[in-house]
C-alpha positions in Angstrom: -16.9 4.9 -5.9 -14.6 6.7 -8.3 -12.1 9.4 -7.5 -14.3 12.0 -8.9 -17.3 10.7 -6.8 -15.0 10.8 -3.8 -14.1 14.5 -4.5 -17.7 15.4 -5.0 -18.8 13.7 -1.7 -15.9 15.4 0.2 -17.0 18.8 -1.3 -20.6 18.3 -0.4 -20.1 17.0 3.1 -17.6 19.6 4.2 -18.8 22.6 2.2 -15.6 22.8 0.1 -15.3 23.8 -3.5 -14.7 20.9 -5.8 -11.3 22.3 -6.6 -10.4 22.4 -2.9 -11.7 18.9 -2.4 -9.7 17.7 -5.4 -6.6 19.2 -3.9 -7.2 17.4 -0.6 -7.8 14.0 -2.2 -4.8 14.4 -4.5 -2.6 15.4 -1.6 -3.6 12.4 0.4 -3.1 10.0 -2.5 0.2 11.6 -3.4 1.5 11.3 0.1 0.4 7.7 0.3 2.0 6.8 -3.0 5.3 8.5 -2.0 5.4 6.5 1.3 4.8 3.2 -0.6 7.4 4.1 -3.1 9.9 4.4 -0.3 8.8 1.1 1.1 7.1 2.5 4.1 3.8 1.1 5.4 0.6 3.1 6.0 -1.7 2.4 8.8 -5.1 4.1 9.1 -6.6 2.8 12.3 -10.1 1.5 11.9 -9.7 1.4 8.1 -6.7 -0.8 7.3 -3.0 -0.8 6.4 -1.1 -0.6 3.2 2.3 -2.4 2.8 4.6 -3.2 -0.1 5.2 -6.8 -0.8 8.2 -8.1 -2.8 7.7 -10.9 -5.3 10.6 -12.9 -6.8 10.8 -13.6 -10.5 9.2 -16.7 -11.8 8.5 -18.5 -15.1 5.1 -18.0 -16.6 3.3 -18.5 -19.9 1.9 -16.1 -22.5 -1.8 -16.9 -22.4 -2.3 -16.1 -26.1 0.6 -18.1 -27.5 1.5 -20.5 -24.7 5.1 -19.4 -25.0 7.2 -19.6 -21.8 8.2 -16.1 -20.5 10.2 -15.0 -17.5 8.2 -12.7 -15.1 10.6 -10.2 -13.5 10.7 -9.6 -9.8 8.3 -6.9 -8.6 7.0 -4.9 -5.7 3.3 -4.5 -5.3 1.1 -2.6 -2.8 -1.0 -4.8 -0.5 -4.0 -3.7 1.5 -5.1 -5.4 4.7 -8.6 -4.4 5.9 -9.0 -3.2 9.5 -11.4 -4.9 11.9 -13.7 -1.9 12.2 -14.1 -1.5 8.5 -14.6 -5.3 8.0 -17.3 -5.3 10.6 -19.1 -2.3 9.1 -19.0 -3.9 5.6 -20.3 -7.2 7.0 -23.2 -5.4 8.7 -24.5 -4.4 5.3 -26.1 -1.1 4.2 -28.2 0.8 6.8 -31.2 2.9 6.0 -29.4 6.1 7.1 -26.1 6.1 8.9 -25.8 8.6 11.8 -22.3 9.7 10.6 -23.3 10.7 7.0 -22.7 14.3 7.9 -19.5 14.0 9.9 -17.0 16.9 9.4 -13.8 15.5 8.0 -11.7 17.6 10.5 -13.3 15.8 13.4 -13.9 12.3 11.9 -12.6 9.3 13.7 -13.0 5.7 12.7 -13.6 4.8 16.4 -17.0 5.5 17.9 -17.1 8.2 20.6 -16.4 7.2 24.1 -19.5 6.7 26.2 -20.4 9.5 28.6 -19.5 8.5 32.1 -21.9 10.9 33.8 
């Protein structure tokens, strides 16, 4: 799924204009990027977590010429999948998921609690 496909799906499922859906998607992504730039982690329960990992510099090789090069230290985002998402992906596609029409304002990764009546 591309960003534009995500925007389209959000607009369709929640009866937003595509412009409004794009604003929502961009706001979420910008907020996540800003947090990662500051070195903060992001945890989305049921989905996964994003952290920043620091890597020291090391010696490498230019694959085209074989020349030795020094790779500078860097910080890279790292994603760790949550258990619920991992389990859903491992189940494989279903004919029609019950939550295909879930309103984003009420969406939760956790299933609803059973009725104790």
